[in-house]
All heavy atoms as a GROMACS GRO file, in nm:
protein
  611
    1MET      N    1   1.531  -0.308   1.544
    1MET     CA    2   1.416  -0.340   1.627
    1MET      C    3   1.426  -0.486   1.670
    1MET      O    4   1.473  -0.570   1.595
    1MET     CB    5   1.287  -0.315   1.548
    1MET     CG    6   1.160  -0.361   1.621
    1MET     SD    7   1.007  -0.323   1.536
    1MET     CE    8   0.978  -0.162   1.602
    2ASP      N    9   1.381  -0.513   1.790
    2ASP     CA   10   1.377  -0.647   1.844
    2ASP      C   11   1.296  -0.741   1.754
    2ASP      O   12   1.192  -0.701   1.701
    2ASP     CB   13   1.315  -0.638   1.984
    2ASP     CG   14   1.294  -0.772   2.048
    2ASP    OD1   15   1.392  -0.828   2.098
    2ASP    OD2   16   1.179  -0.818   2.048
    3ALA      N   17   1.344  -0.863   1.738
    3ALA     CA   18   1.277  -0.960   1.649
    3ALA      C   19   1.134  -0.987   1.693
    3ALA      O   20   1.043  -0.996   1.609
    3ALA     CB   21   1.357  -1.090   1.645
    4SER      N   22   1.110  -1.000   1.822
    4SER     CA   23   0.974  -1.026   1.870
    4SER      C   24   0.882  -0.909   1.842
    4SER      O   25   0.767  -0.928   1.799
    4SER     CB   26   0.976  -1.054   2.021
    4SER     OG   27   1.042  -1.175   2.047
    5ALA      N   28   0.930  -0.789   1.865
    5ALA     CA   29   0.847  -0.670   1.839
    5ALA      C   30   0.814  -0.659   1.691
    5ALA      O   31   0.700  -0.627   1.654
    5ALA     CB   32   0.920  -0.545   1.888
    6LEU      N   33   0.911  -0.685   1.606
    6LEU     CA   34   0.887  -0.681   1.462
    6LEU      C   35   0.786  -0.787   1.420
    6LEU      O   36   0.694  -0.759   1.341
    6LEU     CB   37   1.020  -0.701   1.388
    6LEU     CG   38   1.023  -0.670   1.240
    6LEU    CD1   39   0.977  -0.528   1.212
    6LEU    CD2   40   1.164  -0.692   1.187
    7ALA      N   41   0.798  -0.906   1.476
    7ALA     CA   42   0.704  -1.013   1.444
    7ALA      C   43   0.563  -0.980   1.494
    7ALA      O   44   0.464  -1.012   1.428
    7ALA     CB   45   0.752  -1.145   1.503
    8LEU      N   46   0.553  -0.915   1.610
    8LEU     CA   47   0.420  -0.876   1.659
    8LEU      C   48   0.357  -0.771   1.569
    8LEU      O   49   0.234  -0.775   1.547
    8LEU     CB   50   0.430  -0.825   1.803
    8LEU     CG   51   0.448  -0.935   1.908
    8LEU    CD1   52   0.483  -0.873   2.043
    8LEU    CD2   53   0.323  -1.022   1.918
    9LEU      N   54   0.437  -0.680   1.516
    9LEU     CA   55   0.383  -0.584   1.419
    9LEU      C   56   0.331  -0.656   1.295
    9LEU      O   57   0.224  -0.624   1.243
    9LEU     CB   58   0.491  -0.484   1.378
    9LEU     CG   59   0.529  -0.375   1.478
    9LEU    CD1   60   0.648  -0.295   1.424
    9LEU    CD2   61   0.411  -0.284   1.506
   10ALA      N   62   0.408  -0.754   1.250
   10ALA     CA   63   0.366  -0.833   1.133
   10ALA      C   64   0.240  -0.910   1.163
   10ALA      O   65   0.149  -0.919   1.079
   10ALA     CB   66   0.480  -0.926   1.090
   11LEU      N   67   0.231  -0.967   1.283
   11LEU     CA   68   0.111  -1.044   1.320
   11LEU      C   69  -0.011  -0.952   1.321
   11LEU      O   70  -0.117  -0.989   1.271
   11LEU     CB   71   0.132  -1.109   1.457
   11LEU     CG   72   0.012  -1.186   1.512
   11LEU    CD1   73  -0.028  -1.300   1.418
   11LEU    CD2   74   0.045  -1.241   1.651
   12ALA      N   75   0.004  -0.833   1.376
   12ALA     CA   76  -0.109  -0.738   1.376
   12ALA      C   77  -0.151  -0.703   1.234
   12ALA      O   78  -0.271  -0.694   1.204
   12ALA     CB   79  -0.070  -0.612   1.453
   13TRP      N   80  -0.053  -0.688   1.145
   13TRP     CA   81  -0.086  -0.660   1.005
   13TRP      C   82  -0.162  -0.776   0.943
   13TRP      O   83  -0.262  -0.756   0.873
   13TRP     CB   84   0.043  -0.631   0.926
   13TRP     CG   85   0.019  -0.601   0.783
   13TRP    CD1   86  -0.015  -0.480   0.729
   13TRP    CD2   87   0.025  -0.692   0.674
   13TRP    NE1   88  -0.032  -0.491   0.593
   13TRP    CE2   89  -0.008  -0.621   0.557
   13TRP    CE3   90   0.053  -0.828   0.663
   13TRP    CZ2   91  -0.012  -0.681   0.431
   13TRP    CZ3   92   0.050  -0.888   0.539
   13TRP    CH2   93   0.018  -0.814   0.424
   14ILE      N   94  -0.117  -0.897   0.969
   14ILE     CA   95  -0.186  -1.015   0.916
   14ILE      C   96  -0.329  -1.022   0.966
   14ILE      O   97  -0.424  -1.045   0.890
   14ILE     CB   98  -0.110  -1.145   0.953
   14ILE    CG1   99   0.024  -1.152   0.882
   14ILE    CG2  100  -0.194  -1.269   0.925
   14ILE    CD1  101   0.120  -1.257   0.938
   15LEU      N  102  -0.347  -1.001   1.096
   15LEU     CA  103  -0.479  -1.016   1.157
   15LEU      C  104  -0.577  -0.906   1.118
   15LEU      O  105  -0.697  -0.921   1.136
   15LEU     CB  106  -0.466  -1.023   1.309
   15LEU     CG  107  -0.388  -1.144   1.360
   15LEU    CD1  108  -0.374  -1.137   1.513
   15LEU    CD2  109  -0.450  -1.274   1.317
   16ALA      N  110  -0.528  -0.799   1.060
   16ALA     CA  111  -0.615  -0.690   1.015
   16ALA      C  112  -0.695  -0.727   0.891
   16ALA      O  113  -0.792  -0.660   0.856
   16ALA     CB  114  -0.533  -0.564   0.988
   17ASP      N  115  -0.658  -0.838   0.827
   17ASP     CA  116  -0.728  -0.885   0.706
   17ASP      C  117  -0.784  -1.024   0.736
   17ASP      O  118  -0.708  -1.118   0.761
   17ASP     CB  119  -0.629  -0.891   0.589
   17ASP     CG  120  -0.693  -0.942   0.462
   17ASP    OD1  121  -0.754  -0.862   0.390
   17ASP    OD2  122  -0.685  -1.065   0.439
   18ASN      N  123  -0.916  -1.038   0.733
   18ASN     CA  124  -0.979  -1.166   0.770
   18ASN      C  125  -0.931  -1.283   0.686
   18ASN      O  126  -0.903  -1.391   0.739
   18ASN     CB  127  -1.132  -1.156   0.760
   18ASN     CG  128  -1.190  -1.077   0.874
   18ASN    OD1  129  -1.128  -1.063   0.980
   18ASN    ND2  130  -1.309  -1.023   0.853
   19GLY      N  131  -0.920  -1.264   0.556
   19GLY     CA  132  -0.875  -1.374   0.470
   19GLY      C  133  -0.733  -1.417   0.501
   19GLY      O  134  -0.702  -1.536   0.509
   20ARG      N  135  -0.647  -1.320   0.521
   20ARG     CA  136  -0.508  -1.350   0.553
   20ARG      C  137  -0.499  -1.416   0.691
   20ARG      O  138  -0.424  -1.511   0.712
   20ARG     CB  139  -0.426  -1.221   0.548
   20ARG     CG  140  -0.278  -1.243   0.546
   20ARG     CD  141  -0.202  -1.112   0.533
   20ARG     NE  142  -0.225  -1.048   0.403
   20ARG     CZ  143  -0.283  -0.930   0.386
   20ARG    NH1  144  -0.323  -0.859   0.489
   20ARG    NH2  145  -0.299  -0.879   0.265
   21ALA      N  146  -0.577  -1.367   0.785
   21ALA     CA  147  -0.577  -1.425   0.921
   21ALA      C  148  -0.625  -1.569   0.918
   21ALA      O  149  -0.564  -1.657   0.983
   21ALA     CB  150  -0.666  -1.340   1.012
   22GLU      N  151  -0.729  -1.596   0.843
   22GLU     CA  152  -0.778  -1.734   0.832
   22GLU      C  153  -0.674  -1.826   0.769
   22GLU      O  154  -0.657  -1.940   0.809
   22GLU     CB  155  -0.908  -1.736   0.752
   22GLU     CG  156  -1.026  -1.677   0.826
   22GLU     CD  157  -1.152  -1.669   0.742
   22GLU    OE1  158  -1.159  -1.732   0.633
   22GLU    OE2  159  -1.245  -1.599   0.786
   23ARG      N  160  -0.604  -1.773   0.669
   23ARG     CA  161  -0.500  -1.853   0.604
   23ARG      C  162  -0.385  -1.883   0.702
   23ARG      O  163  -0.333  -1.994   0.706
   23ARG     CB  164  -0.449  -1.780   0.479
   23ARG     CG  165  -0.378  -1.871   0.381
   23ARG     CD  166  -0.351  -1.802   0.247
   23ARG     NE  167  -0.238  -1.711   0.256
   23ARG     CZ  168  -0.241  -1.582   0.232
   23ARG    NH1  169  -0.352  -1.523   0.194
   23ARG    NH2  170  -0.133  -1.508   0.242
   24LEU      N  171  -0.348  -1.783   0.783
   24LEU     CA  172  -0.243  -1.805   0.884
   24LEU      C  173  -0.284  -1.915   0.980
   24LEU      O  174  -0.206  -2.007   1.008
   24LEU     CB  175  -0.216  -1.676   0.962
   24LEU     CG  176  -0.123  -1.691   1.082
   24LEU    CD1  177   0.019  -1.722   1.037
   24LEU    CD2  178  -0.127  -1.567   1.169
   25LEU      N  179  -0.408  -1.908   1.029
   25LEU     CA  180  -0.454  -2.010   1.123
   25LEU      C  181  -0.457  -2.148   1.057
   25LEU      O  182  -0.414  -2.247   1.118
   25LEU     CB  183  -0.593  -1.972   1.177
   25LEU     CG  184  -0.597  -1.848   1.265
   25LEU    CD1  185  -0.740  -1.815   1.304
   25LEU    CD2  186  -0.508  -1.862   1.388
   26ALA      N  187  -0.505  -2.154   0.936
   26ALA     CA  188  -0.512  -2.283   0.866
   26ALA      C  189  -0.374  -2.343   0.843
   26ALA      O  190  -0.353  -2.464   0.862
   26ALA     CB  191  -0.585  -2.267   0.733
   27LEU      N  192  -0.279  -2.260   0.805
   27LEU     CA  193  -0.147  -2.311   0.773
   27LEU      C  194  -0.061  -2.342   0.896
   27LEU      O  195   0.025  -2.429   0.890
   27LEU     CB  196  -0.072  -2.214   0.681
   27LEU     CG  197  -0.130  -2.203   0.539
   27LEU    CD1  198  -0.060  -2.095   0.460
   27LEU    CD2  199  -0.119  -2.336   0.467
   28THR      N  200  -0.085  -2.272   1.006
   28THR     CA  201  -0.008  -2.298   1.127
   28THR      C  202  -0.074  -2.405   1.215
   28THR      O  203  -0.008  -2.458   1.305
   28THR     CB  204   0.009  -2.170   1.212
   28THR    OG1  205  -0.120  -2.123   1.250
   28THR    CG2  206   0.089  -2.066   1.136
   29GLY      N  207  -0.201  -2.432   1.191
   29GLY     CA  208  -0.273  -2.529   1.275
   29GLY      C  209  -0.318  -2.470   1.408
   29GLY      O  210  -0.371  -2.542   1.493
   30LEU      N  211  -0.300  -2.341   1.426
   30LEU     CA  212  -0.346  -2.276   1.547
   30LEU      C  213  -0.492  -2.236   1.533
   30LEU      O  214  -0.540  -2.216   1.422
   30LEU     CB  215  -0.264  -2.148   1.572
   30LEU     CG  216  -0.115  -2.163   1.596
   30LEU    CD1  217  -0.046  -2.028   1.593
   30LEU    CD2  218  -0.089  -2.234   1.728
   31ASP      N  219  -0.562  -2.225   1.645
   31ASP     CA  220  -0.693  -2.162   1.641
   31ASP      C  221  -0.679  -2.024   1.705
   31ASP      O  222  -0.574  -1.990   1.759
   31ASP     CB  223  -0.801  -2.248   1.708
   31ASP     CG  224  -0.778  -2.270   1.857
   31ASP    OD1  225  -0.717  -2.185   1.924
   31ASP    OD2  226  -0.824  -2.375   1.907
   32ALA      N  227  -0.784  -1.945   1.698
   32ALA     CA  228  -0.775  -1.806   1.744
   32ALA      C  229  -0.739  -1.798   1.892
   32ALA      O  230  -0.659  -1.713   1.932
   32ALA     CB  231  -0.906  -1.732   1.715
   33ASP      N  232  -0.798  -1.884   1.976
   33ASP     CA  233  -0.768  -1.881   2.118
   33ASP      C  234  -0.623  -1.916   2.145
   33ASP      O  235  -0.557  -1.851   2.228
   33ASP     CB  236  -0.860  -1.977   2.195
   33ASP     CG  237  -1.005  -1.930   2.197
   33ASP    OD1  238  -1.028  -1.807   2.188
   33ASP    OD2  239  -1.095  -2.016   2.209
   34GLU      N  240  -0.573  -2.018   2.078
   34GLU     CA  241  -0.434  -2.058   2.098
   34GLU      C  242  -0.340  -1.946   2.051
   34GLU      O  243  -0.238  -1.919   2.115
   34GLU     CB  244  -0.404  -2.188   2.026
   34GLU     CG  245  -0.266  -2.241   2.054
   34GLU     CD  246  -0.237  -2.376   1.991
   34GLU    OE1  247  -0.316  -2.421   1.904
   34GLU    OE2  248  -0.135  -2.435   2.026
   35LEU      N  249  -0.373  -1.882   1.941
   35LEU     CA  250  -0.290  -1.772   1.892
   35LEU      C  251  -0.284  -1.661   1.995
   35LEU      O  252  -0.178  -1.605   2.023
   35LEU     CB  253  -0.341  -1.721   1.757
   35LEU     CG  254  -0.263  -1.606   1.696
   35LEU    CD1  255  -0.118  -1.644   1.673
   35LEU    CD2  256  -0.328  -1.562   1.567
   36ARG      N  257  -0.399  -1.627   2.055
   36ARG     CA  258  -0.400  -1.523   2.156
   36ARG      C  259  -0.311  -1.561   2.276
   36ARG      O  260  -0.239  -1.478   2.329
   36ARG     CB  261  -0.542  -1.497   2.206
   36ARG     CG  262  -0.621  -1.401   2.119
   36ARG     CD  263  -0.749  -1.355   2.184
   36ARG     NE  264  -0.866  -1.437   2.173
   36ARG     CZ  265  -0.929  -1.474   2.062
   36ARG    NH1  266  -0.881  -1.437   1.946
   36ARG    NH2  267  -1.036  -1.547   2.065
   37LEU      N  268  -0.320  -1.685   2.319
   37LEU     CA  269  -0.242  -1.731   2.434
   37LEU      C  270  -0.092  -1.736   2.406
   37LEU      O  271  -0.011  -1.715   2.495
   37LEU     CB  272  -0.290  -1.869   2.478
   37LEU     CG  273  -0.427  -1.875   2.545
   37LEU    CD1  274  -0.469  -2.020   2.567
   37LEU    CD2  275  -0.424  -1.800   2.679
   38ARG      N  276  -0.057  -1.768   2.282
   38ARG     CA  277   0.084  -1.792   2.249
   38ARG      C  278   0.144  -1.684   2.159
   38ARG      O  279   0.250  -1.703   2.102
   38ARG     CB  280   0.097  -1.928   2.181
   38ARG     CG  281   0.057  -2.043   2.272
   38ARG     CD  282   0.076  -2.177   2.207
   38ARG     NE  283   0.214  -2.195   2.162
   38ARG     CZ  284   0.249  -2.272   2.059
   38ARG    NH1  285   0.158  -2.340   1.992
   38ARG    NH2  286   0.376  -2.283   2.022
   39ALA      N  287   0.080  -1.569   2.152
   39ALA     CA  288   0.122  -1.464   2.057
   39ALA      C  289   0.265  -1.416   2.078
   39ALA      O  290   0.328  -1.369   1.985
   39ALA     CB  291   0.025  -1.346   2.061
   40THR      N  292   0.317  -1.430   2.199
   40THR     CA  293   0.455  -1.386   2.224
   40THR      C  294   0.554  -1.502   2.225
   40THR      O  295   0.673  -1.479   2.246
   40THR     CB  296   0.464  -1.310   2.358
   40THR    OG1  297   0.420  -1.396   2.464
   40THR    CG2  298   0.379  -1.183   2.354
   41ASP      N  299   0.509  -1.621   2.198
   41ASP     CA  300   0.596  -1.739   2.193
   41ASP      C  301   0.687  -1.727   2.070
   41ASP      O  302   0.638  -1.708   1.958
   41ASP     CB  303   0.508  -1.863   2.182
   41ASP     CG  304   0.585  -1.994   2.176
   41ASP    OD1  305   0.693  -1.999   2.114
   41ASP    OD2  306   0.535  -2.092   2.232
   42PRO      N  307   0.818  -1.736   2.088
   42PRO     CA  308   0.909  -1.723   1.973
   42PRO      C  309   0.878  -1.817   1.858
   42PRO      O  310   0.893  -1.778   1.742
   42PRO     CB  311   1.048  -1.751   2.033
   42PRO     CG  312   1.035  -1.717   2.177
   42PRO     CD  313   0.892  -1.752   2.213
   43SER      N  314   0.834  -1.939   1.887
   43SER     CA  315   0.803  -2.032   1.777
   43SER      C  316   0.681  -1.987   1.698
   43SER      O  317   0.676  -2.002   1.575
   43SER     CB  318   0.785  -2.174   1.830
   43SER     OG  319   0.673  -2.184   1.914
   44VAL      N  320   0.583  -1.930   1.765
   44VAL     CA  321   0.463  -1.878   1.696
   44VAL      C  322   0.501  -1.754   1.615
   44VAL      O  323   0.457  -1.738   1.500
   44VAL     CB  324   0.350  -1.847   1.797
   44VAL    CG1  325   0.235  -1.773   1.729
   44VAL    CG2  326   0.299  -1.976   1.859
   45LEU      N  327   0.583  -1.668   1.673
   45LEU     CA  328   0.626  -1.549   1.600
   45LEU      C  329   0.710  -1.586   1.478
   45LEU      O  330   0.693  -1.526   1.371
   45LEU     CB  331   0.702  -1.455   1.693
   45LEU     CG  332   0.618  -1.394   1.806
   45LEU    CD1  333   0.706  -1.316   1.901
   45LEU    CD2  334   0.507  -1.308   1.750
   46ALA      N  335   0.796  -1.685   1.492
   46ALA     CA  336   0.876  -1.732   1.379
   46ALA      C  337   0.784  -1.790   1.271
   46ALA      O  338   0.804  -1.764   1.151
   46ALA     CB  339   0.979  -1.835   1.423
   47ALA      N  340   0.683  -1.866   1.311
   47ALA     CA  341   0.589  -1.923   1.215
   47ALA      C  342   0.510  -1.813   1.144
   47ALA      O  343   0.479  -1.825   1.024
   47ALA     CB  344   0.493  -2.019   1.285
   48THR      N  345   0.480  -1.707   1.216
   48THR     CA  346   0.410  -1.592   1.156
   48THR      C  347   0.494  -1.530   1.045
   48THR      O  348   0.443  -1.502   0.935
   48THR     CB  349   0.379  -1.488   1.264
   48THR    OG1  350   0.294  -1.546   1.361
   48THR    CG2  351   0.315  -1.364   1.206
   49LEU      N  352   0.621  -1.511   1.072
   49LEU     CA  353   0.709  -1.452   0.971
   49LEU      C  354   0.735  -1.549   0.857
   49LEU      O  355   0.742  -1.508   0.740
   49LEU     CB  356   0.839  -1.406   1.036
   49LEU     CG  357   0.822  -1.291   1.137
   49LEU    CD1  358   0.953  -1.263   1.207
   49LEU    CD2  359   0.767  -1.166   1.070
   50ALA      N  360   0.744  -1.677   0.887
   50ALA     CA  361   0.760  -1.778   0.781
   50ALA      C  362   0.639  -1.778   0.690
   50ALA      O  363   0.650  -1.796   0.569
   50ALA     CB  364   0.783  -1.915   0.842
   51PHE      N  365   0.521  -1.759   0.749
   51PHE     CA  366   0.397  -1.749   0.672
   51PHE      C  367   0.408  -1.636   0.570
   51PHE      O  368   0.372  -1.654   0.452
   51PHE     CB  369   0.280  -1.725   0.769
   51PHE     CG  370   0.153  -1.680   0.704
   51PHE    CD1  371   0.069  -1.773   0.642
   51PHE    CD2  372   0.114  -1.547   0.707
   51PHE    CE1  373  -0.049  -1.732   0.583
   51PHE    CE2  374  -0.004  -1.506   0.649
   51PHE     CZ  375  -0.086  -1.599   0.586
   52LEU      N  376   0.459  -1.523   0.612
   52LEU     CA  377   0.476  -1.411   0.518
   52LEU      C  378   0.580  -1.443   0.412
   52LEU      O  379   0.560  -1.411   0.295
   52LEU     CB  380   0.516  -1.284   0.594
   52LEU     CG  381   0.407  -1.222   0.680
   52LEU    CD1  382   0.466  -1.108   0.763
   52LEU    CD2  383   0.291  -1.174   0.596
   53GLU      N  384   0.688  -1.505   0.452
   53GLU     CA  385   0.792  -1.541   0.357
   53GLU      C  386   0.742  -1.636   0.249
   53GLU      O  387   0.794  -1.634   0.137
   53GLU     CB  388   0.910  -1.607   0.428
   53GLU     CG  389   0.998  -1.511   0.503
   53GLU     CD  390   1.114  -1.584   0.568
   53GLU    OE1  391   1.199  -1.638   0.493
   53GLU    OE2  392   1.120  -1.587   0.692
   54SER      N  393   0.645  -1.718   0.283
   54SER     CA  394   0.596  -1.816   0.187
   54SER      C  395   0.513  -1.754   0.075
   54SER      O  396   0.483  -1.819  -0.024
   54SER     CB  397   0.514  -1.924   0.257
   54SER     OG  398   0.390  -1.872   0.302
   55HIS      N  399   0.476  -1.628   0.090
   55HIS     CA  400   0.399  -1.556  -0.012
   55HIS      C  401   0.459  -1.415  -0.026
   55HIS      O  402   0.424  -1.324   0.049
   55HIS     CB  403   0.252  -1.551   0.026
   55HIS     CG  404   0.164  -1.496  -0.081
   55HIS    ND1  405   0.142  -1.560  -0.201
   55HIS    CD2  406   0.092  -1.382  -0.087
   55HIS    CE1  407   0.060  -1.487  -0.275
   55HIS    NE2  408   0.030  -1.378  -0.207
   56GLU      N  409   0.553  -1.402  -0.119
   56GLU     CA  410   0.630  -1.278  -0.131
   56GLU      C  411   0.545  -1.151  -0.140
   56GLU      O  412   0.581  -1.049  -0.078
   56GLU     CB  413   0.727  -1.286  -0.249
   56GLU     CG  414   0.820  -1.167  -0.254
   56GLU     CD  415   0.923  -1.177  -0.364
   56GLU    OE1  416   0.927  -1.278  -0.437
   56GLU    OE2  417   1.001  -1.082  -0.378
   57PRO      N  418   0.432  -1.151  -0.212
   57PRO     CA  419   0.352  -1.027  -0.214
   57PRO      C  420   0.308  -0.984  -0.074
   57PRO      O  421   0.306  -0.865  -0.042
   57PRO     CB  422   0.232  -1.063  -0.302
   57PRO     CG  423   0.284  -1.171  -0.392
   57PRO     CD  424   0.379  -1.251  -0.306
   58ASP      N  425   0.272  -1.080   0.013
   58ASP     CA  426   0.235  -1.045   0.149
   58ASP      C  427   0.357  -0.996   0.227
   58ASP      O  428   0.346  -0.902   0.306
   58ASP     CB  429   0.173  -1.165   0.222
   58ASP     CG  430   0.029  -1.189   0.184
   58ASP    OD1  431  -0.033  -1.103   0.119
   58ASP    OD2  432  -0.024  -1.296   0.222
   59LEU      N  433   0.471  -1.059   0.208
   59LEU     CA  434   0.593  -1.017   0.277
   59LEU      C  435   0.625  -0.872   0.243
   59LEU      O  436   0.651  -0.791   0.333
   59LEU     CB  437   0.710  -1.109   0.238
   59LEU     CG  438   0.846  -1.071   0.295
   59LEU    CD1  439   0.848  -1.086   0.446
   59LEU    CD2  440   0.955  -1.156   0.230
   60VAL      N  441   0.620  -0.839   0.116
   60VAL     CA  442   0.652  -0.703   0.072
   60VAL      C  443   0.547  -0.603   0.122
   60VAL      O  444   0.581  -0.495   0.171
   60VAL     CB  445   0.667  -0.699  -0.082
   60VAL    CG1  446   0.679  -0.555  -0.132
   60VAL    CG2  447   0.787  -0.783  -0.125
   61ALA      N  448   0.420  -0.640   0.111
   61ALA     CA  449   0.313  -0.550   0.156
   61ALA      C  450   0.322  -0.525   0.306
   61ALA      O  451   0.304  -0.411   0.352
   61ALA     CB  452   0.178  -0.608   0.119
   62CYS      N  453   0.347  -0.629   0.382
   62CYS     CA  454   0.361  -0.614   0.527
   62CYS      C  455   0.480  -0.526   0.558
   62CYS      O  456   0.470  -0.434   0.642
   62CYS     CB  457   0.376  -0.750   0.592
   62CYS     SG  458   0.400  -0.743   0.770
   63ALA      N  459   0.593  -0.552   0.497
   63ALA     CA  460   0.714  -0.473   0.522
   63ALA      C  461   0.687  -0.325   0.494
   63ALA      O  462   0.725  -0.238   0.573
   63ALA     CB  463   0.829  -0.525   0.437
   64ASP      N  464   0.621  -0.297   0.383
   64ASP     CA  465   0.586  -0.158   0.350
   64ASP      C  466   0.496  -0.097   0.455
   64ASP      O  467   0.516   0.016   0.498
   64ASP     CB  468   0.520  -0.149   0.212
   64ASP     CG  469   0.614  -0.171   0.096
   64ASP    OD1  470   0.738  -0.164   0.117
   64ASP    OD2  471   0.565  -0.196  -0.016
   65ALA      N  472   0.397  -0.175   0.498
   65ALA     CA  473   0.298  -0.124   0.594
   65ALA      C  474   0.359  -0.093   0.731
   65ALA      O  475   0.318   0.003   0.796
   65ALA     CB  476   0.183  -0.222   0.609
   66ILE      N  477   0.455  -0.175   0.773
   66ILE     CA  478   0.513  -0.154   0.906
   66ILE      C  479   0.644  -0.075   0.903
   66ILE      O  480   0.703  -0.050   1.007
   66ILE     CB  481   0.529  -0.287   0.982
   66ILE    CG1  482   0.632  -0.379   0.916
   66ILE    CG2  483   0.396  -0.357   0.999
   66ILE    CD1  484   0.663  -0.504   0.996
   67GLY      N  485   0.686  -0.040   0.783
   67GLY     CA  486   0.802   0.048   0.770
   67GLY      C  487   0.937  -0.016   0.791
   67GLY      O  488   1.031   0.049   0.838
   68HIS      N  489   0.947  -0.144   0.755
   68HIS     CA  490   1.075  -0.216   0.766
   68HIS      C  491   1.097  -0.293   0.637
   68HIS      O  492   1.001  -0.339   0.575
   68HIS     CB  493   1.073  -0.312   0.885
   68HIS     CG  494   1.070  -0.243   1.016
   68HIS    ND1  495   1.183  -0.200   1.080
   68HIS    CD2  496   0.967  -0.205   1.095
   68HIS    CE1  497   1.150  -0.141   1.192
   68HIS    NE2  498   1.019  -0.142   1.204
   69PRO      N  499   1.220  -0.311   0.595
   69PRO     CA  500   1.246  -0.385   0.471
   69PRO      C  501   1.212  -0.534   0.488
   69PRO      O  502   1.221  -0.589   0.598
   69PRO     CB  503   1.396  -0.365   0.445
   69PRO     CG  504   1.454  -0.323   0.576
   69PRO     CD  505   1.344  -0.259   0.655
   70PRO      N  506   1.174  -0.597   0.377
   70PRO     CA  507   1.142  -0.740   0.384
   70PRO      C  508   1.254  -0.824   0.444
   70PRO      O  509   1.227  -0.919   0.522
   70PRO     CB  510   1.117  -0.778   0.237
   70PRO     CG  511   1.074  -0.652   0.172
   70PRO     CD  512   1.151  -0.544   0.243
   71LEU      N  513   1.377  -0.791   0.415
   71LEU     CA  514   1.488  -0.869   0.472
   71LEU      C  515   1.495  -0.858   0.624
   71LEU      O  516   1.545  -0.949   0.689
   71LEU     CB  517   1.622  -0.827   0.408
   71LEU     CG  518   1.641  -0.873   0.264
   71LEU    CD1  519   1.773  -0.823   0.210
   71LEU    CD2  520   1.632  -1.024   0.253
   72ALA      N  521   1.444  -0.750   0.682
   72ALA     CA  522   1.440  -0.739   0.827
   72ALA      C  523   1.344  -0.842   0.886
   72ALA      O  524   1.370  -0.898   0.993
   72ALA     CB  525   1.399  -0.597   0.868
   73LEU      N  526   1.235  -0.868   0.815
   73LEU     CA  527   1.140  -0.970   0.861
   73LEU      C  528   1.201  -1.108   0.851
   73LEU      O  529   1.184  -1.192   0.941
   73LEU     CB  530   1.011  -0.962   0.780
   73LEU     CG  531   0.931  -0.832   0.795
   73LEU    CD1  532   0.815  -0.828   0.695
   73LEU    CD2  533   0.881  -0.815   0.936
   74VAL      N  534   1.274  -1.133   0.744
   74VAL     CA  535   1.341  -1.262   0.727
   74VAL      C  536   1.446  -1.282   0.836
   74VAL      O  537   1.454  -1.389   0.899
   74VAL     CB  538   1.404  -1.272   0.586
   74VAL    CG1  539   1.489  -1.398   0.573
   74VAL    CG2  540   1.296  -1.268   0.478
   75ALA      N  541   1.524  -1.178   0.863
   75ALA     CA  542   1.625  -1.187   0.967
   75ALA      C  543   1.563  -1.206   1.105
   75ALA      O  544   1.616  -1.281   1.188
   75ALA     CB  545   1.713  -1.061   0.965
   76ALA      N  546   1.450  -1.142   1.128
   76ALA     CA  547   1.381  -1.158   1.255
   76ALA      C  548   1.334  -1.303   1.273
   76ALA      O  549   1.346  -1.360   1.382
   76ALA     CB  550   1.262  -1.062   1.265
   77ARG      N  551   1.283  -1.363   1.168
   77ARG     CA  552   1.242  -1.503   1.176
   77ARG      C  553   1.360  -1.591   1.212
   77ARG      O  554   1.351  -1.678   1.298
   77ARG     CB  555   1.180  -1.553   1.046
   77ARG     CG  556   1.136  -1.699   1.059
   77ARG     CD  557   1.130  -1.777   0.931
   77ARG     NE  558   1.221  -1.745   0.826
   77ARG     CZ  559   1.343  -1.801   0.811
   77ARG    NH1  560   1.391  -1.889   0.898
   77ARG    NH2  561   1.418  -1.768   0.708
   78GLN      N  562   1.473  -1.565   1.150
   78GLN     CA  563   1.592  -1.645   1.178
   78GLN      C  564   1.635  -1.631   1.324
   78GLN      O  565   1.668  -1.730   1.390
   78GLN     CB  566   1.707  -1.606   1.082
   78GLN     CG  567   1.678  -1.645   0.940
   78GLN     CD  568   1.775  -1.583   0.840
   78GLN    OE1  569   1.838  -1.481   0.868
   78GLN    NE2  570   1.787  -1.646   0.724
   79ARG      N  571   1.630  -1.507   1.376
   79ARG     CA  572   1.668  -1.486   1.515
   79ARG      C  573   1.571  -1.556   1.610
   79ARG      O  574   1.612  -1.614   1.710
   79ARG     CB  575   1.675  -1.336   1.548
   79ARG     CG  576   1.794  -1.267   1.484
   79ARG     CD  577   1.819  -1.128   1.540
   79ARG     NE  578   1.705  -1.039   1.536
   79ARG     CZ  579   1.671  -0.961   1.432
   79ARG    NH1  580   1.744  -0.963   1.322
   79ARG    NH2  581   1.567  -0.882   1.441
   80LEU      N  582   1.443  -1.551   1.579
   80LEU     CA  583   1.342  -1.618   1.662
   80LEU      C  584   1.360  -1.769   1.659
   80LEU      O  585   1.341  -1.836   1.762
   80LEU     CB  586   1.200  -1.578   1.617
   80LEU     CG  587   1.161  -1.436   1.650
   80LEU    CD1  588   1.041  -1.393   1.570
   80LEU    CD2  589   1.137  -1.419   1.800
   81GLU      N  590   1.392  -1.824   1.544
   81GLU     CA  591   1.414  -1.968   1.536
   81GLU      C  592   1.538  -2.011   1.613
   81GLU      O  593   1.543  -2.124   1.664
   81GLU     CB  594   1.425  -2.012   1.389
   81GLU     CG  595   1.293  -2.010   1.317
   81GLU     CD  596   1.304  -2.047   1.171
   81GLU    OE1  597   1.417  -2.047   1.116
   81GLU    OE2  598   1.198  -2.074   1.112
   82ASP      N  599   1.636  -1.923   1.622
   82ASP     CA  600   1.759  -1.955   1.694
   82ASP      C  601   1.746  -1.935   1.844
   82ASP      O  602   1.834  -1.976   1.919
   82ASP     CB  603   1.875  -1.870   1.641
   82ASP     CG  604   1.915  -1.906   1.499
   82ASP    OD1  605   1.880  -2.017   1.454
   82ASP    OD2  606   1.979  -1.823   1.432
   83ALA      N  607   1.637  -1.868   1.887
   83ALA     CA  608   1.619  -1.836   2.029
   83ALA      C  609   1.586  -1.961   2.111
   83ALA      O  610   1.539  -2.059   2.069
   83ALA     CB  611   1.507  -1.733   2.045
   0.00000   0.00000   0.00000
């Protein structure tokens, strides 16, 4: 799957939980409006996946929920950062 598409699935999973969404915004420095505007920006998508990587239980839970292995999310972040 394309790295951007995988990251967007992960972002949707994050945003489905208010606490997790608030933590993402706090740690990335984005606000909700900026996130909406830049949701397809490779740097924002990479930051989204890095956010998951920083807390392994979330990384694993997200991977399970979207049907991809955790390492696929890590690889997608790397591809997005290299873009």
